[in-house]
C-alpha positions in Angstrom: -31.4 133.4 15.4 -29.5 131.6 12.0 -28.4 127.8 12.2 -28.7 124.6 9.9 -30.8 123.1 11.8 -30.8 120.0 9.3 -34.9 120.1 9.4 -36.2 118.5 6.3 -39.5 120.0 6.0 -42.4 121.4 3.5 -42.7 125.0 5.0 -39.4 126.0 3.5 -38.4 123.0 1.0 -41.5 122.5 -1.5 -39.3 119.6 -2.7 -40.1 117.3 0.4 -44.1 116.4 0.6 -44.3 115.9 4.7 -44.1 117.9 7.9 -41.1 116.4 10.2 -41.7 116.3 13.6 -39.3 118.5 15.0 -40.8 122.1 13.2 -43.0 122.3 15.6 -41.2 122.7 18.4 -38.7 125.0 16.7 -42.1 127.2 15.5 -43.2 127.4 19.6 -39.0 127.9 20.6 -39.5 131.0 17.6 -42.5 131.7 18.6 -41.5 131.8 22.4 -38.6 134.5 21.4 -40.9 136.3 19.1 -39.1 135.7 15.8 -40.6 134.1 12.8 -39.3 132.4 9.7 -37.8 135.4 6.9 -37.2 134.5 3.6 -34.2 134.8 1.7 -34.3 137.1 -1.0 -32.9 134.9 -3.5 -33.9 131.5 -2.1 -32.5 128.1 -3.0 -31.1 124.6 -1.7 -29.0 125.9 1.1 -27.0 122.6 1.2 -26.1 120.7 -1.8 -26.1 116.8 -1.7 -22.5 115.5 -2.4 -23.5 112.2 -3.8 -26.1 111.4 -6.7 -28.8 109.5 -4.6 -29.5 112.9 -2.2 -31.6 115.8 -3.1 -30.4 119.5 -2.5 -32.2 120.5 0.9 -33.0 123.9 2.6 -31.2 123.5 6.2 -29.9 126.8 6.9 -33.1 128.7 8.7 -32.8 132.6 9.6 -35.9 133.6 12.2 -36.2 137.4 12.5 -38.1 139.5 15.3 -41.2 140.8 14.1 -40.5 143.9 14.0 -37.0 144.3 13.1 -36.5 146.8 11.2 -32.7 146.7 10.5 -32.6 143.4 8.6 -32.8 144.6 4.6 -32.2 141.4 3.1 -30.6 137.9 3.3 -29.4 136.1 0.5 -27.0 132.6 -0.7 -24.2 133.1 -2.2 -24.2 130.2 -4.8 -20.6 130.6 -6.1 -19.0 130.8 -3.4 -20.0 127.4 -2.0 -16.4 125.8 -2.6 -15.6 122.9 -0.9 -18.0 123.2 1.6 -21.4 121.5 1.1 -23.2 124.7 2.1 -23.8 127.9 0.8 -22.8 130.9 2.5 -25.9 133.0 3.1 -24.5 137.0 3.8 -27.3 139.2 5.4 -27.6 142.6 5.0 -27.8 144.8 8.4 -29.1 148.6 7.9 -27.3 150.8 11.4 -28.2 153.7 11.3 -25.0 156.5 13.3 -27.4 157.6 15.7 -28.1 153.1 17.1 -24.4 153.1 18.0 -22.5 154.4 20.9 -19.4 155.8 19.2 -16.3 156.8 21.1 -13.5 158.4 18.6 -9.9 159.8 19.9 -8.0 161.1 17.6 -4.0 161.5 18.1 -2.2 164.4 16.2 -0.9 164.2 13.2 3.0 163.5 13.1 3.3 163.9 17.7 4.7 162.5 20.0 1.7 161.2 20.5 1.5 159.1 17.8 5.1 158.4 17.3 4.0 156.3 20.6 1.0 154.3 19.8 2.4 153.2 16.6 5.7 151.9 18.7 3.5 151.0 21.4 0.9 148.9 18.4 3.6 147.1 16.7 5.5 145.8 19.8 2.7 144.1 21.4 1.5 143.1 17.6 4.6 141.2 17.2 4.0 139.3 20.7 0.9 137.1 18.7 1.9 134.2 17.6 0.7 134.2 14.3 2.6 131.0 13.2 -0.7 128.7 13.6 -3.5 129.5 12.7 -5.0 126.4 12.2 -8.8 126.7 13.0 -11.4 129.0 13.6 -10.6 128.9 16.8 -7.3 130.3 17.1 -8.5 132.6 14.7 -10.8 134.2 16.6 -8.7 134.0 19.3 -6.0 135.8 18.0 -8.8 138.5 16.4 -10.2 139.2 19.9 -6.1 139.6 21.1 -5.1 142.1 18.5 -8.7 144.3 19.3 -7.1 144.2 23.0 -4.1 145.3 21.9 -6.0 148.6 20.1 -8.4 149.1 23.1 -5.9 149.1 25.5 -3.1 150.9 24.2 
């Protein structure tokens, strides 16, 4: 469970000298899902103030399952902040091949089947509307449609 919880609390932000009334509720929700607060590999503020009156804060939190060993680490990319006031967080996940159902389909190289596959993919990709990718929802829709093309061809 990862989010910008916007809860200022001493438990994860030692610059605050008090506890939030929302921390108990968040902790109860996490406990009910068998999750615990997971510390960052490189701790630091996750939100940077855009004025001199406010302080930098830790607001983005990661809660992981007690027995989930797949998450190797999660860290902040401080130099990738750009225009946002939040720092991008990257989560490194260990995936073992035996944990994934894999279906491999192959087409013989330079065969008629390969030629038809490429023609069909090109034809369907040309139908995608890539003119106005103005927000994350439109980008997600485009990516989902592209995935459908590869699944259905």
